[in-house]
C-alpha positions as CSV (number, residue, x, y, z in Angstrom):
1,M,128.2,162.3,90.2
2,K,125.7,160.2,88.1
3,V,123.4,162.5,86.1
4,V,120.0,161.0,85.2
5,L,119.9,161.5,81.5
6,F,117.1,159.3,80.4
7,R,113.4,159.4,81.2
8,R,110.5,157.3,80.1
9,N,108.6,160.3,78.5
10,L,111.7,161.1,76.3
11,V,111.8,158.4,73.7
12,L,110.5,158.6,70.1
13,N,110.6,155.2,68.5
14,R,110.2,154.4,64.8
15,V,109.9,158.0,63.8
16,D,109.0,158.6,60.2
17,A,111.1,161.6,59.3
18,V,112.8,161.8,55.9
19,N,115.4,164.5,56.8
20,Q,117.0,166.6,59.6
21,K,114.4,169.4,59.4
22,E,111.5,167.0,59.9
23,L,113.3,165.2,62.6
24,F,114.1,168.5,64.5
25,D,110.4,169.6,64.1
26,L,109.2,166.4,65.7
27,A,111.9,166.6,68.5
28,A,111.2,170.3,69.3
29,S,107.5,169.6,69.4
30,K,108.1,166.7,71.9
31,L,110.5,168.5,74.1
32,L,108.2,171.6,74.2
33,M,105.2,169.5,75.1
34,E,107.1,167.8,77.9
35,G,108.4,171.1,79.2
36,Y,112.2,170.7,78.6
37,V,112.7,173.5,76.1
38,K,111.5,177.1,75.3
39,Q,109.5,178.2,72.3
40,T,112.8,179.4,70.6
41,Y,114.5,175.8,71.0
42,L,114.0,174.8,67.4
43,E,115.7,177.9,66.1
44,G,118.6,177.6,68.5
45,L,118.9,173.9,67.6
46,T,118.9,174.4,63.9
47,T,121.3,177.4,64.0
48,R,123.8,175.5,66.3
49,E,123.7,172.2,64.1
50,S,124.4,174.3,60.9
51,K,127.6,175.8,62.6
52,F,128.6,172.8,64.6
53,P,127.4,169.5,63.3
54,T,126.9,166.6,65.6
55,G,127.1,163.4,63.6
56,L,129.2,160.7,65.1
57,K,130.5,157.5,63.4
58,T,130.9,154.5,65.8
59,K,132.0,151.0,65.3
60,S,128.4,149.7,65.3
61,I,125.6,152.2,65.1
62,D,126.1,155.8,63.8
63,V,124.6,158.5,66.0
64,A,124.0,162.3,66.3
65,I,123.9,164.4,69.5
66,P,122.0,167.5,68.5
67,H,122.0,170.2,71.2
68,C,122.0,173.9,71.7
69,D,122.9,176.5,74.1
70,P,121.4,176.4,77.7
71,E,119.5,179.6,76.9
72,Y,116.9,177.5,75.0
73,I,116.5,174.8,77.6
74,D,114.1,174.7,80.8
75,K,115.0,171.2,82.1
76,D,118.0,168.7,81.7
77,G,117.2,165.5,79.9
78,V,118.0,163.5,76.7
79,L,115.4,162.8,74.0
80,V,116.3,159.5,72.4
81,V,114.9,159.1,68.8
82,R,115.2,156.0,66.5
83,P,114.0,156.9,63.1
84,I,112.6,154.2,60.6
85,K,115.3,155.3,58.1
86,P,118.7,156.8,59.0
87,I,118.8,160.6,59.0
88,I,121.9,162.4,57.5
89,F,124.0,164.6,59.7
90,N,127.3,166.2,59.0
91,E,130.1,164.6,60.9
92,M,131.2,166.4,64.0
93,V,135.0,165.5,63.4
94,N,134.8,166.4,59.7
95,P,131.8,168.4,58.7
96,T,132.3,167.6,55.1
97,N,131.6,163.9,55.7
98,S,128.0,162.8,56.1
99,V,126.7,160.4,58.8
100,Q,123.7,158.0,58.5
101,S,122.5,158.5,62.0
102,R,120.2,155.6,63.3
103,L,120.1,156.7,66.8
104,I,119.7,160.5,67.7
105,F,120.2,161.8,71.3
106,F,118.8,165.4,71.6
107,I,120.7,166.6,74.7
108,C,119.0,169.3,76.7
109,S,121.2,170.9,79.2
110,T,120.7,174.0,81.4
111,G,124.5,174.3,81.8
112,G,126.6,173.9,84.9
113,T,128.7,171.0,86.0
114,E,126.0,168.6,84.9
115,Q,126.5,169.5,81.3
116,L,129.9,168.0,81.4
117,E,129.1,164.9,83.2
118,S,126.2,164.4,80.8
119,L,128.4,164.6,77.9
120,R,130.9,162.2,79.4
121,Q,128.3,159.7,80.0
122,M,127.0,160.0,76.5
123,M,130.4,159.5,75.1
124,N,130.8,156.3,77.2
125,I,127.6,155.1,75.6
126,F,128.9,155.7,72.1
127,K,132.1,153.8,72.9
128,D,130.1,150.8,74.0
129,D,129.5,149.1,70.5
130,K,127.6,146.1,72.0
131,F,125.3,148.3,74.0
132,L,124.6,150.6,71.0
133,A,123.8,147.6,68.8
134,T,121.6,146.1,71.5
135,L,119.9,149.4,72.0
136,Y,119.1,149.9,68.3
137,Q,117.6,146.5,68.0
138,A,115.6,146.6,71.2
139,E,111.8,146.7,70.9
140,D,111.7,149.0,73.9
141,M,114.8,151.0,74.4
142,M,114.0,152.5,77.7
143,P,114.8,149.6,80.1
144,L,118.3,149.4,78.5
145,L,118.8,153.2,78.9
146,L,117.6,153.2,82.4
147,S,119.8,150.3,83.4
148,W,122.9,151.4,81.7
149,K,125.7,151.8,84.2
150,G,128.4,153.6,82.2
């Protein structure tokens, strides 16, 4: 089953955020405006990230996959954010390490079987070093995301 993760309206490019809080505020506003999350999303996202960090080191472009429980989500999708400067996240595998995340994928999942498939697809993207590097350098990320066959 191929879950459609990416949508044209869910990309924020060259975001001017200096820290995780600013980034989360911008992402929550965008997702709320687009109808993907509930008013309580920002609180749920911030709380979950503090308990279960989502920074991931890859061979090419370090990423983060912030997400929260399905109770805060109205529709499935992924908001892709490319900040102007890397945003520091604690590492998922070893939370005492920090990760300079240059691509951030805010996963919105209502749960169910689609959630596992979405995460599997995301992990395949993160293993594809060439794709991640190309994505990071692209002027317009969306054609690449929509054409990705992982």
